[in-house]
Structures are given as structure tokens and as C-alpha cells.
C-alpha positions as CSV (number, residue, x, y, z in Angstrom):
1,M,-38.9,-4.1,-15.2
2,I,-41.6,-3.7,-17.8
3,V,-42.7,-7.4,-17.4
4,G,-42.7,-7.1,-13.6
5,T,-44.7,-3.9,-13.7
6,A,-47.2,-5.4,-16.2
7,M,-47.6,-8.5,-14.0
8,I,-48.3,-6.3,-10.9
9,I,-50.9,-4.2,-12.9
10,I,-52.6,-7.4,-14.1
11,K,-52.5,-9.3,-10.8
12,S,-52.8,-6.6,-8.1
13,P,-52.9,-3.1,-9.5
14,E,-53.4,-1.6,-6.0
15,L,-49.9,-2.9,-5.0
16,L,-48.1,-1.0,-7.9
17,A,-47.5,2.2,-6.0
18,S,-46.6,0.7,-2.7
19,T,-44.3,-1.9,-4.3
20,M,-42.5,0.8,-6.3
21,I,-42.1,3.1,-3.2
22,S,-40.9,0.2,-1.1
23,A,-38.3,-0.8,-3.7
24,S,-37.1,2.8,-4.0
25,E,-36.7,3.1,-0.2
26,K,-34.7,-0.1,-0.1
27,S,-32.5,1.2,-3.0
28,V,-31.8,4.5,-1.2
29,T,-31.0,2.7,2.0
30,L,-28.6,0.4,0.3
31,C,-26.9,3.3,-1.5
32,V,-26.5,5.2,1.8
33,S,-25.1,2.1,3.5
34,L,-22.6,1.7,0.7
35,L,-21.8,5.4,0.7
36,A,-20.9,5.2,4.4
37,I,-18.7,2.1,3.9
38,Y,-16.8,3.6,1.0
39,A,-16.5,7.0,2.7
40,V,-14.7,5.5,5.6
41,W,-12.4,3.3,3.5
42,L,-11.6,5.9,0.8
43,G,-10.8,8.4,3.6
44,L,-8.5,5.8,5.2
45,L,-6.8,5.1,1.8
46,K,-6.3,8.9,1.3
47,I,-4.8,9.2,4.7
48,L,-2.5,6.3,4.0
49,D,-1.5,7.8,0.7
50,D,-0.9,11.3,2.2
51,T,1.2,10.0,5.0
52,G,3.5,8.1,2.7
53,F,2.3,4.7,3.9
54,S,1.6,3.7,0.3
55,K,5.3,4.0,-0.5
56,K,6.1,1.7,2.5
57,L,3.4,-0.6,1.4
58,A,4.8,-0.6,-2.1
59,K,8.2,-1.5,-0.7
60,W,6.7,-4.3,1.4
61,L,4.7,-5.7,-1.6
62,S,7.6,-5.1,-4.0
63,P,8.4,-8.9,-4.5
64,V,4.7,-9.5,-5.3
65,I,4.5,-6.5,-7.6
66,G,7.7,-7.5,-9.3
67,F,6.5,-11.1,-9.8
68,L,3.1,-10.0,-11.2
69,F,4.0,-6.8,-13.2
70,G,7.7,-7.0,-13.8
71,S,10.5,-4.9,-12.3
72,N,10.5,-2.1,-14.8
73,I,7.9,0.1,-13.0
74,D,8.3,3.5,-11.5
75,E,7.8,4.2,-7.8
76,Y,4.5,6.1,-8.2
77,T,3.0,3.3,-10.2
78,K,4.2,0.7,-7.6
79,S,2.6,2.7,-4.8
80,Q,-0.7,2.9,-6.8
81,I,-0.6,-0.9,-7.4
82,A,0.1,-1.5,-3.7
83,I,-2.9,0.7,-2.7
84,N,-5.0,-1.2,-5.3
85,I,-3.9,-4.6,-4.0
86,S,-4.4,-3.6,-0.4
87,S,-7.8,-2.2,-1.2
88,N,-8.8,-5.5,-2.8
89,I,-7.4,-7.5,0.1
90,L,-9.7,-5.4,2.4
91,G,-12.7,-6.2,0.2
92,L,-13.0,-2.6,-1.1
93,G,-13.3,-3.4,-4.8
94,N,-14.9,-0.2,-5.9
95,A,-12.6,1.9,-3.6
96,A,-9.7,0.3,-5.5
97,T,-10.7,1.9,-8.8
98,P,-8.9,5.3,-8.5
99,S,-5.6,3.6,-7.7
100,A,-6.2,1.1,-10.5
101,I,-6.7,3.9,-13.0
102,N,-3.5,5.6,-11.9
103,A,-1.6,2.4,-12.0
104,M,-2.9,1.6,-15.5
105,K,-1.7,5.0,-16.7
106,G,1.7,4.2,-15.2
107,L,1.9,0.8,-16.8
108,D,1.0,2.2,-20.3
109,D,4.0,1.9,-22.6
110,G,2.6,4.4,-25.1
111,S,2.0,1.8,-27.8
112,G,-1.7,2.3,-27.7
113,K,-2.1,-1.4,-27.0
114,I,-2.7,-3.3,-23.8
115,N,0.6,-4.9,-22.6
116,N,1.2,-7.8,-20.2
117,P,1.4,-5.7,-17.0
118,M,-1.8,-3.9,-17.8
119,T,-3.5,-7.2,-18.5
120,M,-2.2,-8.5,-15.2
121,L,-3.6,-5.5,-13.4
122,M,-7.0,-6.0,-14.9
123,V,-7.0,-9.7,-13.9
124,V,-5.8,-8.9,-10.3
125,N,-8.6,-6.4,-10.0
126,C,-11.2,-8.8,-11.3
127,L,-9.9,-11.5,-8.9
128,S,-10.3,-9.1,-6.1
129,F,-8.3,-11.3,-3.7
130,Q,-9.9,-10.6,-0.3
131,L,-8.9,-11.4,3.2
132,I,-11.5,-9.3,4.8
133,P,-14.7,-8.8,2.6
134,T,-15.7,-5.6,4.3
135,T,-18.2,-4.5,1.6
136,I,-20.1,-7.8,1.7
137,M,-20.0,-7.9,5.5
138,G,-21.3,-4.3,5.6
139,L,-24.1,-5.2,3.2
140,R,-24.9,-8.3,5.3
141,V,-25.0,-6.2,8.5
142,S,-27.3,-3.6,6.8
143,A,-29.6,-6.5,5.7
144,G,-29.8,-7.8,9.3
145,S,-27.5,-10.7,9.2
146,A,-26.9,-12.4,12.6
147,N,-23.3,-13.4,11.6
148,A,-22.0,-11.1,8.9
149,S,-18.4,-12.4,9.3
150,S,-19.3,-16.0,8.6
151,I,-18.2,-15.5,5.0
152,I,-14.6,-14.7,5.8
153,F,-13.2,-18.2,5.5
154,P,-15.0,-19.1,2.3
155,T,-13.9,-15.8,0.8
156,I,-10.3,-16.4,1.7
157,L,-10.4,-20.0,0.3
158,T,-12.1,-18.9,-2.9
159,S,-9.7,-16.0,-3.4
160,I,-6.6,-18.1,-2.9
161,I,-7.8,-20.9,-5.3
162,T,-9.0,-18.6,-8.0
163,G,-6.0,-16.3,-7.6
164,V,-3.3,-19.0,-7.9
165,V,-5.1,-20.7,-10.9
166,T,-5.8,-17.5,-12.8
167,I,-2.4,-15.9,-12.3
168,A,-0.7,-19.2,-13.3
169,I,-2.7,-19.4,-16.5
170,L,-2.0,-15.8,-17.3
171,K,1.7,-16.3,-16.8
172,L,1.6,-19.3,-19.1
173,I,-0.2,-17.2,-21.7
174,F,2.4,-14.5,-21.4
175,K,5.2,-17.0,-21.8
176,A,3.5,-18.6,-24.9
177,R,2.9,-15.1,-26.4
178,K,6.6,-14.2,-25.8
179,K,7.7,-17.4,-27.4
180,K,5.4,-16.9,-30.4
181,Y,5.8,-13.2,-31.0
182,G,9.0,-12.4,-29.1
183,K,7.2,-9.8,-27.0
């Protein structure tokens, strides 16, 4: 920022104020667009949680949750993981954060150290497996994209490939750690 400001002052000092104001306007517009997107989806996630749909979703995703995180998880934590996974599938990475925090608390074994299920949750969140990249599509619409949904297929393909490879590697690491340390 300092270098950019210095370059504008040296090259065209009369553009400094207009450039800064223009950039500020674009930043505010982007923030309002994101706020609207997240308000809708966070509201929907809250409704789903309040109506008990998250418990049904947890039951439906139970085989996946069991495979990824183990079977020794309480129902509340399972429902938070289910909300987190479904938020990521819908492309709502930041909206998935509250459920991820709650799930992480539920996965904590009290040892003060990160365990395998907690590691898996962090990895699954970082992967952000998406079927519908709503946030990116919303940003593309607000930027004037003629075909904001053209990224759906590449997003699905990338999500599947990175998800399968990363989870397989992590499972191998868990297995090697268990063999080495017995944990």
C-alpha cells in the first residue's frame, strides 16, 4: 500500500484522492454484497438448526461422519459437523465457521492436544468441498459476470479430486501414527 501510494504521488498526484475514494467505494460495495449473501445463508442455516433438520442431516451424513471422524461422537457434535459439511457443500465457507467451532469443541478429548478427528475437521474445512459455490457465484454476479454459474463444474471436479487425495493421505498418516505411537 505504501509503495502504491508513493507511485501514485510520484506519477500522478492528482489521482491520489480519486483512486483512494474509488477503492473505498468498491470495498464497501463488496462487503455489502458479501453481507447480503451470508445473511441469507446464515439465516437459512439457523432455521435448519432450529427446526431439527440438522439432526436429520446428521443422521443422513452419519456414514460419512463415521468414516471421517470415527463413531465415538455425541449427537450434538454430529449435527454441528453435518451443518458444517453442508455449509461447505453449498459454498458457504465463512458461514460454516460457527458450526466448525462448536464441532471442534465437541471433538476435543480434554488432552489439550489436537487429536485425529479435530485434524480431520480442519482439513475438511480447508478443502471446502463444494457442489454449489454460492459465495463465488455471488461475487461474480456483483462484478457483472455474464455467466456466474460457469464455475460449477470445475469447482465440483476440483473439490472431488482434492478431497479424495487429501483425505486418503490424512487417513494414511493417522494409520502410520497409530502404528508408531499406538494412538
